[in-house]
N, C-alpha and C positions, 0 to 999 in steps of 0.2 A: 473321527475322520477329518483329514486336513481340508480346509476350505480354500478354494483357489481365489486368485485376485479378482476375477470377473464376478464371482458370486459375492465376494465381500463388497465390491463396488455397488452391486445391485442392492444389497441389504442396506448399505449406508445411504444410498439414494432414497430407498423406501422410508427409512427413518426420518431423513431430512424433509421429505415431502409431507409426511404425516405431521411433523412438527409445525410446518408452515400452516397447514390446515387447522390444526387444533389451537395453536397460539393465536392465529387470526380470529378464531371464534371466541376463545375464552380469555385471551390475554396472557402475557408471559408469566405473570405471577400465579395464575389459577391453573395453568396447564402443567400437569406433572409428567415426569418421564415414564411412569407406569402407564398413563393414559396414552401417551404417544406410542409406546411399545405395542399396546393393544391395537391401536388404529393401524399401525404399520404391519401388524401380523407377525411380530417377533416376541420372543420371551423377554422377561425382565432382565435376566442375566445378560442376554445378548445386547440389549440397548446400552446397558452400563459398560459393556465391553467396548462398544464403539464410542460412546459419549458418557463419561462419568458424571457429568452434570449438564444443566441446561445451557450454561454459558458456553461450554465447549461445543454444544450443538449449534449454537448461533454462529460461532466461528466456522464450524463445518459447513454451514449453509453458504457462507461467503466463498469458501474454497470450492464448493460444488459449482457455484456460478462461474468461477474462473475456468473450471474444467469444461463446462458446457459452452462457454464462449470460445475456447480454443477449438472445440470440435466444430462449431458453426463456421469459424474462420477457415478451418481446414477444408470445408466442403465448398468454399467459393472457388470456382475453377480458375479464374484469372486473378486471384488475390495477389499472386507474385508480381503481377504487372502494376499493381497499385503503387502510387507514390508513398513515401514514408508518412506524409501527413494523412493520406487517405487510409493507410493501414492503421495508424494510431487512432484516428477518428472513428473508424469502423469498430475497433476494439471497444472504445468508450461507449459508442451508441449501442453496440450489441449487449454490453453489460447492463445498460439502462433499460433496454427492451426486456431483458430477462427479469430485472427487478420490477418492471411495470406489471408483470403477471402476479406478483406477490406484494404489491405496493403497501397494503395495510400492514403486512408483516414487517417490511423494510422500515416503514415509518416508526414502528415500535422499537426496532433495533436502534435506529438513528436517535430517537428521543432518549433512549437509555444511555447512549454513548455521549451525545452532545449536550443534553439537558440535565438528566438526573445523575449522570456519572455512575450509574449502577453497573454498567459494563465498562471495562477498561479499554481505553483507546489503543494501548499497546497490544492488547489481545487481538484487536482488529488488524493491527499492523503485522502481527505474527502470521496472518493468512496471505501475505502478499507474494510469497515465493513464486507461485505459478504465474501470477500476473506479471511479475518482474521478468521472469524467464521469457515470456512472450515478447515483451517490449525490448528486451536485450537482443533477441534474435532479429527483430525488425531493424534495430539500429545497426547491428553488425552487417546485415545484408545491404542496407543503404550505404554504409561506409565502403564496403567491398566493391559495390557497383559505382562508386564515385558520385553518388547522388548528393552526398554531403561529405565535407571534410571531417576527419576524426576530431571531435570537439575536445577541449580540455576537460579533465575530470570525467572522462567518458564513462568510467565504471559507476559513477554516482547518478547518471542521468535516468536510468530505469527507476530508481527509488524516488527521484524527484517527480517523475511522471506519475508514480503511484500517489504521491501527495496531491498532485493535480487531480487525479481520479477521485480521491476522497472528497476533495473540494467540490467537484462536479456532482457527486452523489448527494452531498449535503445541500447543494443548491437545488437539485431536483426534488428532494424531499419537501422543501419549503415552497416549491413552485405551484401556484394556483392558477396559472394562465391556461387558456384553452389549449388542449392537446400538448401541454407543456412546451408551448412555443418559445417561452423565455429561455428554457433550458437549451433548446435547439440553437437559439441565437447565441447564447453564452458559449456553448461548445464551439460554434463556428468562429466567433470572434477570438476566443482564447486560443484555439488551435491555429488560427492565422498568426497570432503573436509567436507561438511556439515554432511554427514553420519558418517565420522570418528570422528568429534567433538562430535556428539550426543552419540556415542557409547564409547567414551573415558572418562577419568576423568579430562580432561584438563580444562573443564569449571568450575568444582568444585574446582580444584587446583587454577585456576586463581582468582575465587571469594574469596578463602581463603587468597590468597596473597593480594588482594585488601583490604579486611577487616583488615588484619594485618597492612598494611601501614597506613590506616586511623586511627586505634586505637593507634599505637605507634609513628607515625611521624606527621600526619596531626593535630591530636588533641593537641599534645604537642607544635606544632608550633603555633596553635591558642592561646594556653595558654600563650605563651611567648609574643604574641602581645597584649593579654588582660591585662597583668600587667601594661605596660605603660599607657594603656587607663584608668585603675582604678586610677593610680597616677594622670593622667591628670584631671579626674573627681573630685578627692579630691582637687586639686589645684583650679579648677573652683569654687568648693563649698566654699573654704576658701576666695577666692576673693569676692564672693557674700556676705559673712558675713562681710567682711571689708567694702564694699560699703554700706551695710545696717546700720552698726554701725555708720558710718560717717554721 
């Protein structure tokens, strides 16, 4: 019997939630997929069909949090009235609040990524598509509403904001201040910088400077290096002719 998308999503969520509970209790190394399947109430073939290994399950957890964040934002009645900074900051704070419920689990993931390197950072980055889509939509709305001018390299900004998000999570994992006040301040201050950059002309001026340097200096330098190369190619050609004639 064909399983519909809604049923698949529920099964996937059950597996992820069971993995969080078991890995928090036993640790990543000692928790097996079979035990997670039992706790989630699914068969062994089913869990392997969704997650062939524990590493993929951890990446699935991150994607799951992005989905939950998107649903939470969608339920905010006046979210469309928020400024771009308010929208972006609400996204970050919503993700952190969701992680707070599973902090011990998230700390394990973070230590495996940033300390032991037993998880690949590029694997974490492979989960960014849904997060980037959310940010991309926020930027598009802000540009269309003339809240900000279209910045240079617009298409790369959502990915850059993902990098910032990873930095915030890494900071929060190490934060031992009361109620994570340091993380709150870090987000406030850093988002202030991001807001100032998006509303200023500094990105445009910086790109103009970069293009100027490329056109006037980098290209001329490459041309200088290309002259000896052409001379070398001519010499090689002449030598080949001499060998051939002999």
